[in-house]
Legacy VTK file of the C-alpha trace (Angstrom):
# vtk DataFile Version 3.0
C-alpha trace
ASCII
DATASET POLYDATA
POINTS 185 float
-34.298 24.452 -9.477
-33.900 23.720 -5.782
-30.454 23.341 -4.284
-29.624 19.767 -3.230
-28.968 19.197 0.434
-26.343 16.922 1.908
-25.840 15.723 5.467
-22.475 17.526 5.342
-22.362 21.190 6.291
-20.007 24.123 5.726
-17.086 23.062 7.928
-13.498 22.368 7.013
-13.922 18.647 7.685
-17.325 17.202 8.403
-17.527 13.997 10.403
-21.264 13.805 9.662
-20.292 12.579 6.180
-19.474 9.109 7.496
-20.475 6.716 6.164
-20.162 8.171 2.686
-23.708 8.435 1.311
-22.932 7.929 -2.381
-20.948 4.712 -2.184
-22.918 2.975 -4.970
-22.462 5.910 -7.350
-18.780 6.129 -6.417
-18.297 2.443 -7.211
-20.296 2.744 -10.444
-17.919 5.494 -11.608
-14.678 4.129 -10.152
-14.758 0.371 -10.785
-14.511 0.901 -14.566
-11.487 3.153 -13.965
-9.855 0.445 -11.864
-10.560 -2.070 -14.638
-8.957 0.352 -17.087
-5.887 0.680 -14.833
-5.557 -3.104 -14.780
-5.930 -3.310 -18.572
-3.268 -0.623 -18.997
-0.968 -2.454 -16.573
-1.386 -5.694 -18.533
-0.669 -3.815 -21.755
2.409 -2.139 -20.245
3.614 -5.562 -19.076
3.684 -6.593 -22.747
5.588 -3.410 -23.647
8.361 -3.683 -21.044
8.571 -5.006 -17.491
10.306 -1.788 -16.352
7.476 0.340 -17.770
4.980 -1.914 -15.984
6.981 -1.551 -12.748
7.027 2.235 -12.973
3.277 2.334 -13.584
2.567 0.057 -10.615
4.958 2.007 -8.374
2.964 5.179 -9.060
-0.111 3.539 -7.508
1.830 2.633 -4.378
3.196 6.176 -4.120
-0.277 7.716 -4.474
-1.719 5.386 -1.835
1.036 6.103 0.700
1.209 9.862 0.079
-2.578 10.185 0.103
-2.622 8.369 3.443
-0.571 11.114 5.061
-2.783 13.759 3.448
-5.883 12.041 4.849
-4.435 12.029 8.345
-3.312 15.649 8.047
-6.840 16.682 7.026
-8.240 14.544 9.836
-10.438 12.881 7.257
-13.494 11.250 8.833
-13.173 8.390 6.325
-9.820 7.091 7.673
-10.144 3.355 8.222
-13.513 3.328 6.460
-14.756 3.544 2.890
-13.219 6.695 1.406
-14.478 8.400 -1.773
-11.131 9.426 -3.253
-10.675 10.069 -6.959
-9.528 7.096 -9.008
-10.086 4.558 -6.249
-6.806 5.368 -4.519
-8.329 5.997 -1.113
-9.588 2.467 -0.831
-6.085 1.356 0.248
-5.073 4.836 1.463
-7.840 4.931 4.032
-6.480 1.757 5.613
-2.805 2.800 5.334
-3.705 6.145 6.958
-4.456 4.346 10.209
-0.694 3.702 10.449
-0.022 7.468 10.282
-2.542 8.502 12.964
0.155 9.029 15.608
2.798 10.465 13.275
3.800 14.047 13.977
2.201 16.243 11.326
3.544 19.485 9.969
2.389 21.869 7.284
5.772 21.696 5.535
5.648 17.889 5.336
2.006 18.074 4.267
2.813 20.434 1.382
5.631 18.187 0.185
3.550 15.018 0.488
0.525 16.627 -1.198
2.730 17.727 -4.107
4.243 14.235 -4.413
0.773 12.651 -4.268
-0.463 14.955 -7.023
2.611 14.332 -9.205
2.231 10.568 -8.717
-1.475 10.785 -9.530
-0.754 12.758 -12.699
1.898 10.171 -13.516
-0.720 7.430 -13.405
-2.833 9.359 -15.896
-0.072 10.727 -18.146
2.618 8.008 -18.059
0.751 5.464 -20.218
-0.273 8.070 -22.845
2.869 7.609 -24.948
2.551 3.824 -24.973
-1.173 3.897 -25.697
-0.584 6.384 -28.517
2.094 4.094 -29.970
-0.456 1.301 -29.949
-3.186 3.441 -31.547
-3.957 7.137 -31.695
-7.659 6.261 -31.497
-7.078 4.289 -28.260
-5.272 7.289 -26.837
-8.226 9.563 -27.682
-10.620 7.063 -26.096
-8.421 6.913 -22.971
-8.287 10.718 -22.682
-12.060 10.881 -23.192
-12.718 8.313 -20.478
-10.443 10.152 -18.042
-12.117 13.491 -18.854
-15.662 12.139 -18.431
-14.690 10.388 -15.192
-13.123 13.574 -13.818
-16.143 15.743 -14.593
-18.592 13.171 -13.189
-16.463 12.775 -10.073
-16.316 16.524 -9.486
-20.048 16.962 -10.022
-21.411 13.965 -8.130
-18.857 12.527 -5.681
-16.842 15.422 -4.263
-19.782 17.572 -3.072
-20.802 14.923 -0.507
-17.300 14.182 0.827
-16.289 15.117 4.359
-13.071 16.803 3.172
-14.505 18.756 0.248
-13.627 22.099 1.876
-9.926 21.249 2.348
-9.322 18.937 -0.614
-8.221 20.772 -3.779
-10.538 18.592 -5.865
-13.412 19.216 -3.490
-12.855 22.959 -3.662
-12.892 22.822 -7.470
-16.066 20.725 -7.326
-17.819 23.232 -5.066
-16.818 26.123 -7.343
-17.976 24.198 -10.418
-21.344 23.360 -8.845
-21.720 27.012 -7.737
-21.144 28.230 -11.293
-23.635 25.721 -12.665
-26.251 26.825 -10.103
-25.698 30.501 -10.948
-26.210 29.743 -14.636
-29.430 27.854 -13.851
-30.792 30.749 -11.754
LINES 1 186
185 0 1 2 3 4 5 6 7 8 9 10 11 12 13 14 15 16 17 18 19 20 21 22 23 24 25 26 27 28 29 30 31 32 33 34 35 36 37 38 39 40 41 42 43 44 45 46 47 48 49 50 51 52 53 54 55 56 57 58 59 60 61 62 63 64 65 66 67 68 69 70 71 72 73 74 75 76 77 78 79 80 81 82 83 84 85 86 87 88 89 90 91 92 93 94 95 96 97 98 99 100 101 102 103 104 105 106 107 108 109 110 111 112 113 114 115 116 117 118 119 120 121 122 123 124 125 126 127 128 129 130 131 132 133 134 135 136 137 138 139 140 141 142 143 144 145 146 147 148 149 150 151 152 153 154 155 156 157 158 159 160 161 162 163 164 165 166 167 168 169 170 171 172 173 174 175 176 177 178 179 180 181 182 183 184
């Protein structure tokens, strides 16, 4: 099996990856996730307005924190279509333009990256309890959808991203694809 080629090469950040070449595939995978987020938000609204507020606040936190991360990485997608997991970079890419002239430091980056990851996990994990209370089967379906989305994202979206060598998800994706190739050889 021949190794696929991408316009992006082995650099820490590759500006040749703009515009993102797999936009249609990204949208095909991500739009259903966004629809699921909206459905969960509507459901959480019926559970409790405070629960709904917490869930929505997590999205804002991810978007803002991810914006700083994008600027720190000098992501070539800032201000453009960005292929970030879960659809969060769609607003983050635009917000990041506000951070372009902000002084960046590794210490701040590490804190912000950790907060972005915790907020992202919150989006995935926070509704589990409420979905499980509604139906254990719905919870299993939700976990299955998230798992399939994650694997598909790592296999098909991350390898063509300009920040795949600095992004933790991109690094996992490259390792995963390398293992798959070695098994095929």
